[in-house]
Structures are given as structure tokens and as C-alpha cells.
C-alpha positions in Angstrom: 0.6 -19.0 -18.3 3.6 -20.6 -15.9 4.0 -20.3 -12.4 8.0 -21.2 -11.3 9.1 -22.3 -7.9 11.8 -19.7 -6.9 13.5 -18.1 -3.9 11.1 -17.0 -0.7 7.6 -16.0 -0.2 7.1 -13.7 -2.8 6.0 -13.4 -6.4 7.3 -11.2 -9.2 7.0 -10.4 -13.0 11.1 -11.6 -15.0 9.2 -8.2 -16.9 10.3 -5.8 -13.9 14.1 -4.7 -14.7 14.6 -4.5 -10.7 12.1 -7.4 -9.2 9.7 -5.7 -6.8 8.7 -8.7 -4.5 4.8 -8.5 -3.0 3.9 -10.5 -0.1 1.2 -13.4 -1.2 -0.5 -13.3 1.8 -1.5 -10.5 2.6 -3.2 -8.7 6.5 -5.4 -5.9 7.1 -4.3 -2.9 9.6 -6.8 -3.5 11.7 -6.6 -7.3 12.2 -4.5 -8.8 15.2 -1.1 -9.3 15.6 -1.4 -12.8 15.2 -2.5 -12.1 11.3 0.3 -10.7 10.7 2.1 -13.4 12.1 0.8 -16.3 10.5 0.3 -14.0 6.9 4.6 -13.2 7.9 4.9 -16.6 8.7 3.3 -18.1 5.5 5.2 -15.8 3.0 8.1 -16.8 4.5 8.1 -20.5 4.9 6.7 -20.6 1.3 3.3 -22.3 2.0 1.2 -19.8 0.5 3.3 -19.8 -3.0 2.6 -23.4 -2.8 -0.8 -23.0 -1.8 -1.4 -20.2 -5.1 0.7 -22.4 -7.4 -1.9 -25.6 -6.6 -5.0 -23.1 -6.6 -4.0 -21.5 -10.3 -3.5 -24.4 -11.1 -6.5 -26.2 -10.8 -8.4 -23.7 -12.0 -6.9 -23.9 -15.4 -7.3 -27.4 -15.2 -10.9 -27.3 -14.3 -12.3 -23.9 -15.4 -15.6 -22.2 -14.2 -15.7 -24.1 -10.9 -16.3 -22.6 -7.7 -14.4 -22.4 -4.9 -16.1 -25.5 -2.8 -15.5 -27.7 -6.2 -11.8 -26.3 -6.6 -11.5 -27.2 -2.5 -12.9 -31.2 -3.1 -9.7 -31.1 -6.0 -7.2 -29.8 -3.2 -6.3 -32.7 -0.8 -4.6 -30.4 2.3 -6.0 -27.6 1.3 -8.8 -26.8 3.6 -11.7 -24.2 1.7 -10.6 -20.9 3.8 -6.9 -20.9 2.0 -8.6 -22.2 -1.1 -10.8 -18.7 -0.9 -7.1 -17.2 0.2 -5.3 -18.1 -2.6 -8.1 -18.1 -5.4 -8.5 -13.5 -4.0 -4.1 -13.4 -4.3 -4.2 -15.1 -7.5 -6.8 -12.2 -8.8 -4.7 -9.8 -7.7 -1.4 -11.0 -9.2 -4.4 -11.2 -12.7 -3.7 -15.1 -13.3 -7.8 -16.0 -12.2 -11.1 -14.3 -13.3 -14.4 -14.2 -11.6 -16.8 -15.5 -13.2 -20.6 -15.8 -13.3 -21.9 -16.7 -10.3 -23.4 -20.0 -9.9 -25.2 -22.9 -7.0 -21.7 -25.3 -5.7 -22.2 -28.8 -6.7 -20.0 -29.6 -3.2 -22.0 -26.8 -0.8 -24.7 -25.5 -2.5 -24.9 -22.1 -2.0 -24.5 -19.9 -4.7 -20.8 -18.9 -5.5 -18.5 -17.2 -7.9 -16.6 -19.3 -10.9 -13.6 -19.1 -11.2 -11.2 -18.9 -14.9 -7.9 -18.6 -16.0 -7.4 -15.3 -17.1 -5.9 -15.7 -21.0 -4.1 -12.0 -20.5 -2.2 -13.5 -17.1 1.7 -12.5 -16.7 4.2 -14.2 -18.3 7.5 -15.4 -16.9 5.8 -14.9 -13.5 7.7 -17.3 -10.5 6.6 -17.8 -7.5 8.8 -17.8 -4.1 8.1 -21.0 -2.4 11.5 -21.3 -0.1 11.8 -19.0 3.3 
């Protein structure tokens, strides 16, 4: 699985004839305007793509960890950002949710995360505005 930087806060697969960019960070229809602004900003600045690449790399190098345990491996990201990017990585089929177990860091029961052996190949993350 390779995730390489490209230009614009989006993710797409090389297998598509015409790339159809998809925003990484998203907000829901009922979310306040500030959530929509934050999602646009995270995509435009490349923050979401950079964080997504870091989370996928951490899961690949440390399979079977919880979000709390992965958070300890990702300096500069808070737990909320790690959890958001794990959901994004799952949506883009780079990681799979595993068995739940007690987190060694937070002490609560949490999902573990593993790399997806069938992850899309040739996927590029856009990390510039």
C-alpha cells in the first residue's frame, strides 16, 4: 500500500480513467457552519491528507492497536483527529476495524485497527492547497 503526496486535499485512485477527487475531511448536513468551514480548511490546507497518511502508516507499522494507542504514536495529533482519520482511512478502504479489547492507554474497551490487505493500490493523497 502506498500513499504519496499530490496537489489539493483530496484522495483518488490511479485506476480511475478520470480522477474523481473526494474530500478527506467531511461534515454532515446537520452540522453547524463552523464544522463545514473546518472540514473545508482541513482539505484545502492538506492537514486532513497529511494526518490520514500518518494514521495509515501507523496502523500499517503497528497493527492491532486502538485509537488511544495509535494516538501515543502520532505526536502532533490529538485523539479526536486520530479517530476522525481512522474513520476516513476505513472509508477509503486502507484500514479495517478489528476486534474490540481494552485499550492499554485509556483503559476503555475500543476497536483495534489493522491494515487492509486489499487496500486500493496506487492511491495518492493530495497534501497541498
